C-alpha positions as CSV (number, residue, x, y, z in Angstrom):
1,X,-23.2,68.1,57.0
2,X,-26.6,69.4,56.0
3,X,-28.3,71.7,58.5
4,X,-31.2,69.3,59.0
5,X,-28.9,66.4,59.8
6,X,-26.9,68.5,62.2
7,X,-30.1,69.5,64.1
8,X,-31.2,65.8,64.2
9,X,-27.8,64.7,65.5
10,X,-28.0,67.3,68.3
11,X,-31.5,66.3,69.2
12,X,-30.5,62.6,69.3
13,X,-27.5,63.3,71.5
14,X,-29.6,65.4,73.9
15,X,-32.1,62.5,74.2
16,X,-29.4,60.1,75.3
17,X,-28.8,62.0,78.6
18,X,-30.8,61.5,81.8
19,X,-33.7,63.9,82.2
20,X,-33.1,67.1,84.0
21,X,-35.9,66.4,86.5
22,X,-36.7,62.9,87.8
23,X,-39.7,62.2,90.0
24,X,-41.0,59.1,91.9
25,X,-43.9,58.6,94.2
26,X,-44.6,55.8,96.7
27,X,-48.1,55.2,98.0
28,X,-48.5,54.8,101.8
29,X,-50.8,51.8,101.2
30,X,-48.0,49.9,99.4
31,X,-45.6,50.0,102.5
32,X,-45.3,47.2,105.0
33,X,-46.0,48.1,108.6
34,X,-43.4,50.6,109.8
35,X,-41.8,50.6,106.4
36,X,-39.5,52.9,104.5
37,X,-40.3,55.0,101.5
38,X,-37.6,53.9,99.1
39,X,-36.6,55.6,95.8
40,X,-33.9,55.1,93.2
41,X,-32.3,58.4,92.1
42,X,-29.9,58.9,89.2
43,X,-26.9,61.1,90.0
44,X,-24.8,60.3,87.0
45,X,-22.7,63.4,86.5
46,X,-19.9,63.8,89.0
47,X,-19.4,67.4,87.8
48,X,-23.1,68.2,88.1
49,X,-25.1,69.7,90.9
50,X,-28.4,68.3,92.0
51,X,-31.3,69.4,94.2
52,X,-33.4,66.8,96.1
53,X,-36.9,67.6,97.3
54,X,-39.6,65.6,99.0
55,X,-43.3,66.1,98.8
56,X,-46.3,64.5,100.4
57,X,-49.9,63.8,99.3
58,X,-52.4,64.2,102.1
59,X,-56.1,63.7,102.7
60,X,-55.9,66.2,105.5
61,X,-53.2,68.4,107.1
62,X,-51.5,66.8,110.1
63,X,-52.1,68.3,113.5
64,X,-48.3,68.4,114.1
65,X,-46.4,71.5,113.1
66,X,-43.5,69.3,112.0
67,X,-42.5,65.7,112.2
68,X,-39.1,63.8,112.2
69,X,-38.0,62.0,109.1
70,X,-35.0,59.7,108.9
71,X,-33.2,60.0,105.6
72,X,-30.9,57.2,104.5
73,X,-28.7,57.7,101.3
74,X,-27.0,54.7,99.8
75,X,-24.3,55.2,97.2
76,X,-23.8,53.0,94.2
77,X,-21.0,51.2,96.1
78,X,-23.2,50.5,99.1
79,X,-21.8,53.2,101.5
80,X,-24.6,54.7,103.6
81,X,-25.3,58.0,105.3
82,X,-28.2,58.5,107.6
83,X,-29.6,61.6,109.3
84,X,-32.8,62.9,110.9
85,X,-34.5,66.0,109.6
86,X,-37.8,67.7,110.4
87,X,-40.6,68.2,107.9
88,X,-42.5,71.5,108.3
89,X,-46.2,70.3,107.7
90,X,-47.2,73.8,106.4
91,X,-45.3,72.8,103.2
92,X,-46.3,69.9,101.0
93,X,-42.9,70.1,99.2
94,X,-39.7,70.6,101.0
95,X,-36.1,71.0,99.7
96,X,-34.0,68.4,101.4
97,X,-30.6,69.3,99.9
98,X,-29.5,71.9,97.4
99,X,-26.4,71.7,95.0
100,X,-25.4,68.1,95.8
101,X,-22.2,67.1,94.0
102,X,-22.2,63.3,94.1
103,X,-18.9,61.7,95.2
104,X,-19.9,58.7,93.0
105,X,-21.8,58.7,89.7
106,X,-24.6,56.3,89.4
107,X,-27.9,55.2,90.9
108,X,-28.3,56.2,94.5
109,X,-31.0,54.9,96.9
110,X,-32.9,57.4,99.0
111,X,-35.0,56.0,101.8
112,X,-37.3,57.9,104.2
113,X,-38.7,56.7,107.4
114,X,-41.7,58.8,108.6
115,X,-44.0,58.3,111.6
116,X,-47.5,57.2,110.9
117,X,-49.5,60.3,109.9
118,X,-53.3,60.2,109.6
119,X,-54.3,61.0,106.0
120,X,-50.9,60.5,104.4
121,X,-51.4,59.0,100.9
122,X,-47.8,58.9,100.0
123,X,-44.4,60.6,99.6
124,X,-42.5,61.6,96.5
125,X,-39.0,62.5,95.6
126,X,-37.9,65.0,93.0
127,X,-34.3,65.1,91.7
128,X,-33.4,68.2,89.7
129,X,-30.2,68.5,87.8
130,X,-28.8,72.0,87.6
131,X,-27.5,73.2,84.3
């Protein structure tokens, strides 16, 4: 095989894989009253490790030092896990979980329920696959 064709084949194979970093953002104005911020997250490598982080966009810093967040993870087969964590408002981006090894490969749903915060424009999710 010619060197150019080999390089092209390697680039095409690399392009077929999911991106190393996946990011989504949900605007607060798009939520129904007392709604959940819902994201789809690709965890397609059962041998891989992933970090999940959340970030918020604010018009103004909240008066609270932290606030409770309910996180609901839904596996591709529909199984759910829910927990409450606290978001330190001194940080716009917080690491939710590091080195997640998914028990099932596929598209997971990550849903967040946060209290109403004055000045909150929206919340985002960043999924980073470790190499």
